[in-house]
N, C-alpha and C positions, 0 to 999 in steps of 0.2 A: 504494500500500500504506500502511496506517496504521502506527502505532508498534509494533504487535504483532510479536513475533518470528515469523518464518516457521517453520512446523512442517513436518517431513518426513513424507510419507505414501507408503506403498506401495500401489498400486492393482493388484490381481491379478484379471484376468478373461481368459478365452480369446477374447473378442470385441473386436477392436480398435475397432470403431465405438462400442461401449458405453464402453470406456475413454476414448475421445476426448470423448464427451459429458459424462461424469462429471468428467473433468479440467477442463473449462471452468468448472464450478460450483465445484470445490474450489480452483482458483487464486484465485477471487474471495474465498475465505475465508482467504487468507494461508497456503496450503499450498504447499510445494514437492513436486511429484509425481514419483515414479518408477513405471514401469509394468512389469508382468510378464504374459506371455501363457500361461505354463505353470507348473505347480506347481514343477517343478525350477528354473526361472528365478527364481521368487519366493523359494524357500528359499536359493538362491545369493545373491540380493540381501540377504536378511536376515542372512546370514553375513558379508557384506562391509561393511554400512553400518548405522548406527543410525537407527531410525525412531520417530516419536512415535505412529503409528497405522498399522494395516494394514486395508484394506478389500478383502475377498476374496469372490469368487463361490463358492458351495458346489460347483457343477459346473464344474470347470476343464478336464476332459478331453473330456467329451461331454455336451452339453446335453440330449440325448435319452435318456441312460442314467439311469434313476431310481436305480440303485445307485451312481452316481458322486458321491461326496462328497469328492473329492480336495482341495477347498478347506479341508476340515476339517483335513487334514494340515498345511497352511500355518498355520492358526490355532493348532494345537497347538505347532508349532515357534515361532511368534511368542510365544505365552504362556510357553514355556520360556525365552525370551530376555527376558521381562519387558515385552513390547510389547503394548499393547491391540490388540484385533482386533474388527472388525465383519464378520460373515458375511452376505452378501446371497444371496438365492435366488429362483428363479422357481417354486419349488414352489407349487402353487395354494392350499394351506392351511397354517396354522401346524402343525396336527397331523401332516400328512404330512412336513413338515420335521423335526419332533421325532422321528417314527418313523425317519426316515433316519439321524439322528444317534444315536439310541439303538441302532440295529442295528449300528453300528460301535463302540460303547463310548463 
C-alpha cells in the first residue's frame, strides 16, 4: 500500500461472486471493503460505521425484476448520512435506468 490513507467503502450487491471480483480491484486502490448482500444489511452497516463511499447495485432483491430498484433505497439512506454513493446497474440502456429511477421518485 502507498502512503495514501485507506478509505472505507461499502460494496452492496446481492451476488457474492460479483462482490468478490469487484473487491479484488478496489483493494488495489487502497480501499478497505465491507460487503452487504441485502438492502437491510447495507443500511444496518451504514448505521453502525462511517464510510467514504458506497457502491451499490440498483437491483438488490431480484435481478430479474425490472421494478426492483431496492439499491436506490440504500443510496438515499447513504446520501442522508452525507456519504457519496455510486449506483451500478445491469439495465441495458441509460434511458431504461433513468425511467426506473424516475418511476420511484
